[in-house]
N, C-alpha and C positions, 0 to 999 in steps of 0.2 A: 503493501498499500503506500509506503514511504516513496518506492522511486515511481509510483504512479502518479502521487502528487508532484516530484521534480518533472515528470516529464509533462504534465498540464502546466506548470508553471513556464516550462521552455516553450512549448505551443503558443502560450499566451503572450509571452513577448516576441516569440518568432512571428506572430501575427501582426504585432505593434510594428516591428520593423518592416516586415513586408508592406504595410500600407504606406510607409514613409519610403522606403527604397525604390518602391514600382513607381512612384511619381518621379524619382530621380531617374529611373531607367528610362521611363519615356521621354523626359525632357532632352536627357543625353542622347538617346536614339535619333531623335529629331533634330536637335541643334548642335549636338556634340558640345554641350554646356553643363559644366559640373555646377549644379544650381544649389549653391551652399545657401543661399537666402531662403531656401524652403524651411530652414529652421524657425524662421521668424514666421512663416505661414503656420507652422504647427502651434506655436506659441500664441500668435493671435485668434487661433480658434478655441484654444484652452480658454484664454481669458473670455472672449465673446459668450462660449458656452457657460463658463461660471457666473458670469453679470448675469446672464438670462435666467439661469437655474436658481440663483439665490434670489431673484426678483420674482420668479412667477412660480418655482418649484416645480415645473414642468421639463422633463427630460426630453420630450420631442421638440419643444421649442428652443432648448439648448443646441440639440442637434442642429435644428434649422439656423441658428444664429451662428454657429462655427461653421457650417458651410456656406452662408452667403457671405459672411466677412472673408473667409478665405479666399473664395472664388474671385471676388471682385479685388481682393491685394494682390491675388497669384497674376490676373490678367494687367492691373496696372504695371506690376513687376515686369513683365514681358513686353508691355509697349513703352513703357518710359526708361527702363534700365538695359533691356538684352536687346530689343529691337533696332534701337540706333548703332550698336557697336556689333551686329552680327557680321559685317565686313572686315572687321578689325581680327588681328591674332587672336589665338583662343585664350591667351593669359588675360587680355583685356575684358572680356565678360567674367572671367573668373575673379578677377580683381574687382570689379564692380560690385559682383555678387558678395563677396566677403565684406566689401564696404558697408553694402546695405545691412547686413547680418549685424555689425557691429554696431551701426547708427539704429537700427529698429530696438535692439536689445537695450540700448541706452534710453532710447524714446518709452519702451515698457515700464522701465524704472522710474523715468520722470513720472509717466501717467499713474501707474499703479503701485508705486514704492519700490524700494530695493528689496524688499521680504514677500515672503510668499503667501497667497492668498488661499482659502480653503472654503468649500461648500458649507455653506450653514447647516444646511440638512442634507445626509448623504445616505439615505436609507437603502440605496441602491447597493453600498459595499456590505452592508451588514446582512443584507438577504442573500441566504444559501441556497444553491441550485444542486440537485443530486445529478451525477452524470455517471453513469456506470460504477456506482460504488464509490466515486471520487466527489467530494463536498467541495466546490468551487462558489465564489462569490457573484451576484447577478453581473457586476460591471466586467468581471473576466469572461463570463459567459457571452456578454453583449459584445465584448470586444472581437472575440473569435467568431461570432456569427458576422459581425459586420465585415470582418478581414473576408471571410468566406464569399459572402454575398458579394461584397464589393469586385473581388478578384474573377468570381464567376460571370458578374454583368459586365466588366470590363473585356473578358475574353470573348463572350459573346458579340459586344460592339466591334470589338478589332477583327472578328471573322465573318459575321454575317450582317454588317450595317454599310452604307456607304461612306459615313464618317470612316469606319474602322479600313475600309479600303482605301481611301484617300490619304489615312495616316501612315499605312504601310507602304504605299506607292510612293508618297512625298520622303520617307526614309531611305527607299532604295534609288529611288532617282528624281529628285525635285523637279529638274527642268523638264523631264519627260511627264510626271504627273501634271505639271502646269499645261502642258502643252494638250493635255486631255481634259482641262477643264477644271482641274481641281485647284481650289482657292487655298495658296499657301498660308495665308494669314488667317482664313478660318479654321484649319487646321491645326495651326500653332496655338491658336486661342483658344480651342477646343482642349487641346494638349494640357496646357495650363490649368484649365478650370478643372479637370479630372485630377490632375497632380496634386492643385491647390485642396481640393475637396478631401482627397484621401488623406491629405497632411493635416488638414482642419480639424477632421473627425478623429483620427489618431491622437492629436494632441489632447482634444477634450476627453477622451476614454482613459489616457495616460494620467491626465489630472485629476479625474474620478477615482482611478485606481489608486493613486498615492495619497489622493484628497488634498492636493497642493498643486498650485500653478504660480511659477516665479518666472521673472524674467529671461534667464538663461536655460529654461528646461529644455528649449528644442535644441541647443548645442550639441550636446553629446549624442542625442540620437542622429541628429544628422550627420554627424561625422562617423557613425555606425552605419548609416545608410550608405555614405558614400564606399565605405569600407567593404560592405555588402555588395554593391553594384561591381565593384572592382573584384572580388571574389568570385561571385557569380560569371563575368564575364560580361565587360561592359556592353550595354545595349540588349544583353539577353533577357528576357523576361523571365523565362523559365528558370535561368540561371540564379537571377535574383531570388524568386520565390524559394529555390532550394537552399541559397546560403542564408537566406533570410531564417528560416527553419533550423537549421544547422547552427546560427549564431545562438537563437535562443536556447536551443538545448544545451549546447556547449557550456553557455553561462550558466545555467540551471543546474547541470551535473558537475561541472568544473567546480564553480565556486564551492560545492560542499567535499569535493574530493581534494581541493586545492587552498582552502580558506586560510589556511597557516603560511600560503607562500604569497599570494597574489589575490587582489580582489576580483568582482566579478567582470569589470572591463578590462583587465589585464589580460584575464584568461581568453576573452573573445579574440581581442588583438592579436593576442599569441598563437591562437588557432590559425587567423587569417593568415599571417606571415607564415607559418610552417607550410601552410597547404599552397600559396602563391611560390615558395620555394620549390613545391613538388611540381606544380601546374601555374606556371606563370602567367598562361592565358586566361586563368579562371577556371571555375568548375566546368562550365558549359560553353565557354568561348573558344574560339577557333583560333588555331595556331596559325602563324604566319609563315 
């Protein structure tokens, strides 16, 4: 039973990383940009959801607030930060993204204060749900379900809709896709909408899981997201999902087995380094 609990905790965090890293993979696959500023969208979704949840007591409205605020800011980041520098060398949008991350984190500190905020009423965390003999709280269950549904819907959109076809065509050959009538601006905007919504929802769920929302909460998870997309193979959606689950499981089991040597984050990054030494192109990346 103890190992089943560790397995469940690993899957919960793996799902969290998957929602964050999947958005990073989509942006990188489309624009070849390491979207570090995704961390601020993650944090914004957490703050927006917390404020609405504390004001109304409604979890549904909290999700709506997290999604709407994240999508609006995500599209603005694309239009105002990335679009003007797409023709520049790759390090330019990366530097712009890092600068935006630092600026928005300081903005959160000025607006909400340097210390974390908590949910004034968080009955979801205290409510337990039985699953195959394992007891998990409602937030963990909602997080896993949300991740699975989001990834499933995204997979359906990518494979069965005009938007998905346009996205895949734009990634493969942008000029050819545009010559067949695919609007690159619309595809890019839709990509940032999806990536931002995933980040905002995962931010709210992590805030609920920890009962804490703070200005720098997105930084570590964003860095892990970047590590995950590298480990999975840059641009590989399936590799990202596999690496996310492995990251969560390695953290969960490794923390218990190596708790006297290193903390949870160090265990995960050590695993990534060892894997990249063995397979530099990533788990499902293609060798050059």
